[in-house]
Every structure is written in C-alpha cells, then in structure tokens.
C-alpha positions in Angstrom: 26.9 -6.0 -25.3 25.1 -6.0 -21.9 21.8 -6.7 -23.8 23.3 -9.5 -25.7 24.9 -11.1 -22.6 21.4 -10.9 -21.0 19.9 -12.7 -24.0 22.7 -15.2 -24.1 22.4 -16.2 -20.4 18.6 -16.7 -20.9 19.3 -19.0 -23.9 22.0 -20.9 -22.0 19.6 -21.5 -19.1 17.2 -22.8 -21.7 17.8 -24.7 -24.9 21.0 -23.1 -26.0 24.4 -24.7 -25.7 28.0 -23.8 -26.5 30.6 -26.2 -27.9 34.0 -26.3 -29.5 33.1 -29.2 -31.8 36.8 -29.9 -32.4 37.7 -26.3 -33.3 39.8 -23.6 -31.6 36.9 -21.3 -30.9 33.4 -22.0 -29.6 30.0 -21.7 -31.3 26.4 -21.4 -30.1 23.8 -24.0 -31.1 20.1 -23.9 -30.6 17.6 -26.5 -31.8 13.8 -26.5 -32.0 11.1 -28.6 -33.5 9.3 -27.7 -36.7 6.4 -26.4 -34.7 8.7 -23.9 -33.1 10.5 -22.8 -36.2 9.1 -19.2 -35.9 10.5 -19.1 -32.4 13.9 -20.2 -33.7 13.8 -17.5 -36.4 12.9 -14.9 -33.7 16.1 -16.0 -31.8 18.1 -15.7 -35.0 17.1 -12.0 -35.3 18.4 -11.5 -31.7 21.7 -13.2 -32.6 22.2 -11.6 -36.0 23.8 -8.3 -34.9 26.6 -10.3 -33.1 27.3 -13.5 -35.1 27.0 -15.0 -38.5 25.0 -18.2 -38.4 23.2 -20.8 -40.5 20.0 -22.8 -39.9 19.8 -26.4 -41.0 16.9 -28.8 -41.3 17.2 -32.0 -39.4 15.0 -34.6 -41.0 13.4 -37.5 -39.2 15.8 -40.4 -38.6 13.6 -43.2 -37.3 11.3 -44.1 -34.4 13.4 -42.3 -31.8 13.5 -39.1 -33.9 10.3 -39.1 -35.9 9.9 -35.3 -36.3 11.6 -32.6 -38.3 13.8 -30.2 -36.3 15.8 -27.1 -37.1 19.2 -26.3 -35.8 20.8 -22.8 -35.6 24.6 -22.8 -35.4 26.7 -19.7 -35.2 30.2 -19.4 -36.7 33.0 -19.9 -34.3 33.9 -16.8 -32.3 36.5 -15.7 -29.8 33.9 -14.0 -27.6 32.0 -17.3 -27.4 35.2 -19.0 -26.4 35.5 -16.6 -23.4 31.9 -17.4 -22.5 32.2 -21.1 -22.7 35.1 -21.0 -20.2 32.7 -19.3 -17.8 29.6 -21.4 -18.4 31.4 -24.7 -18.9 34.3 -24.5 -16.4 35.1 -28.2 -16.6 33.5 -29.1 -19.8 30.0 -29.3 -18.4 27.5 -26.5 -18.0 27.4 -25.2 -14.5 25.1 -22.5 -13.1 27.1 -19.8 -11.3 26.4 -16.3 -10.2 29.1 -15.1 -12.6 26.9 -15.6 -15.6 23.5 -15.5 -13.9 24.2 -11.9 -13.1 24.1 -11.2 -16.8 20.4 -12.2 -17.0 18.0 -9.4 -17.9 14.2 -9.4 -18.1 14.5 -10.1 -21.8 16.7 -13.1 -21.0 14.3 -14.3 -18.4 11.5 -14.2 -21.0 13.6 -16.4 -23.3 14.4 -18.8 -20.6 10.7 -19.0 -19.7 9.6 -19.5 -23.3 12.2 -22.3 -23.6 11.7 -24.2 -20.3 8.7 -22.6 -18.5 5.2 -23.9 -18.4 1.9 -22.9 -16.9 -0.2 -26.0 -16.0 -3.9 -25.5 -15.4 -5.9 -28.1 -13.6 -9.7 -28.4 -14.0 -12.5 -29.9 -11.9 -16.2 -29.5 -11.1 -16.9 -27.3 -8.0 -19.7 -27.9 -5.5 -22.2 -26.3 -7.8 -21.3 -28.6 -10.7 -19.5 -26.0 -12.7 -16.4 -27.0 -14.6 -13.6 -24.6 -13.6 -9.9 -24.0 -13.2 -9.0 -24.8 -9.6 -5.2 -24.6 -9.8 -2.4 -23.0 -11.8 1.2 -24.1 -11.4 4.1 -22.1 -13.0 7.3 -24.0 -13.3 10.7 -24.0 -14.9 11.9 -27.4 -16.2 15.4 -27.3 -14.6 15.9 -31.0 -14.2 19.1 -30.8 -16.1 20.6 -28.9 -13.1 21.7 -30.3 -9.8 19.9 -29.5 -6.5 22.6 -27.0 -5.6 22.2 -25.3 -8.9 18.4 -25.1 -8.5 18.8 -23.6 -5.1 21.2 -21.0 -6.5 18.6 -20.2 -9.2 15.8 -19.6 -6.7 18.1 -17.4 -4.6 19.1 -15.5 -7.7 15.5 -15.0 -8.8 14.6 -13.6 -5.5 17.5 -11.2 -5.3 17.4 -10.0 -8.9 13.7 -10.0 -9.7 12.0 -10.3 -6.3 10.4 -13.6 -7.3 9.5 -16.2 -4.7 10.2 -19.7 -5.9 10.9 -23.1 -4.4 12.6 -26.3 -5.6 10.2 -29.1 -6.4 11.6 -32.6 -6.1 10.2 -35.3 -8.4 11.1 -39.0 -8.5 10.2 -41.3 -11.4 11.3 -44.9 -11.9 12.5 -44.2 -15.4 14.4 -41.0 -14.7 15.3 -41.2 -11.0 15.2 -38.1 -8.8 15.2 -34.6 -10.4 14.3 -31.1 -9.6 12.2 -28.3 -11.0 11.6 -24.7 -9.9 8.0 -23.8 -8.9 7.2 -20.1 -9.1 4.7 -19.1 -6.3 1.4 -17.7 -7.8 1.8 -14.1 -6.7 5.3 -14.0 -8.1 4.2 -15.8 -11.3 1.8 -12.9 -11.9 4.6 -10.4 -11.3 6.9 -12.3 -13.6 4.4 -12.5 -16.4 3.9 -8.7 -16.2 7.6 -8.2 -16.5 8.3 -10.5 -19.4 5.0 -9.9 -21.3 6.6 -7.3 -23.7 9.1 -10.0 -24.9 6.6 -12.9 -25.3 6.2 -13.7 -29.0 3.0 -14.5 -30.7 2.1 -18.2 -30.2 3.6 -18.3 -26.7 1.0 -16.1 -25.0 -0.6 -19.2 -23.5 2.4 -19.6 -21.2 1.5 -16.4 -19.4 -2.3 -16.6 -19.4 -3.4 -16.6 -15.7 -7.0 -15.5 -16.4 -10.0 -17.6 -15.4 -10.7 -18.9 -18.9 -11.5 -22.5 -19.4 -9.5 -24.7 -21.8 -10.4 -23.5 -25.3 -9.7 -26.9 -26.6 -12.4 -28.5 -24.5 -14.9 -25.9 -23.4 -16.2 -22.4 -24.2 -17.6 -20.7 -21.2 -18.8 -22.5 -18.1 -19.6 -26.2 -18.4 -22.2 -27.7 -16.0 -22.0 -31.3 -15.0 -24.9 -33.3 -16.3 -27.3 -34.5 -13.6 
C-alpha cells in the first residue's frame, strides 16, 4: 500500500486526476497523447494490482483537438474516495503535506516524466565551437498557486535534499504563473535517484551530459568563417 500511495501521489502531482463523475465513489483518470501510449501502458501496469481499469481511444475532434489521445480510467473504488477527500478537500486539487508525504522516489520519477523537462541552450563559444552553455531542469507546476509551489520546494528539500526555487513567469495570454526550477547540482542528484524508474523513450529528460543536440549536430560544430 505504501508503494502504491507513493506512485499515486506522483501521478496526482502530474497528469493524474480523481473524480466522482456523478457516482458515489471516485475513480482515477490519466490521459496521454498517442505518442505517449507506451508510457500510459506502463502506468497501467503499476495500477493493475490495485484497480480494474479500461483504456479508451479519444479520436481527433476538430482544430482544437487534432490529435489522437488515450484515456485510462479506473473503476470506482472506496479507497479512491478516501484519497479524493484528502487531495480535493473543497472540490479542487490542493497540494498539502498530508499527501505529499506519501511521495517516494518512484513517485517523484513519475511526476518528473509527466511534468518535468530538461531544456538545453546552445551557442558558439569564443573559439567558434557550437556547444551547450546552459541546462535548466524544471517542473511545470503552473497549475498550482504560489503558496503550493513554495510548499513543494520546501518538501523537496526536506524529503529528498533537493534545492529548488520558484520561477515566476508572466505571459499576456496566460497571465502570471509559477514553475519549479531545480538547481543544477540537485538536478544531477535527482536524476541519479530516479534513473532506475525512467522508462525507455524518456531518458532524454535526465541526460545532463555534454552531448550536442542529436537532431542538429553530431560532434562539435565549428562556425564557418
């Protein structure tokens, strides 16, 4: 049960959600694009010992939803009803220490595969060599409030000894929102921790090596004079 609660908290920090959907008991729902179908099937194997579920194909429905998606939905369960009352205390997901404390390294890996990213920036150095000059590891936590983000970075420090900070971003279209930036030394530490749980196809998210972008260059690229 402890392992499953750790997995569940990671899923709920990421792409997972709980809902009553008009019934007496709650169910878990996870949706991914067709490109991430293997990842959804991996999650289904983690859920299988606890709950019955089904996976449905969601076909494109127009310009706003042009891609095929797949949705995993568990059967309703009394255990999930207990969980939804903790995670959604007033009908809306709220990050609290009560369910954050369930998070394990495996759950952290799931959260990172869902909402984490490693952005590499490239430039020419003074010698004219194309190189990676910056790596930024982030969690996309814009769905949470500033206070929830602050609680998350406090928790990551206390539970996993990871140094993070809240990154404020403002865009005209979306307004002000927040992300969590993992400081580089802690990103390296986190990647070593979660590496055993990273599935094939997601390794690029934890690759901190000095490689150049395989989509653009192989080896060092010199600026033409």
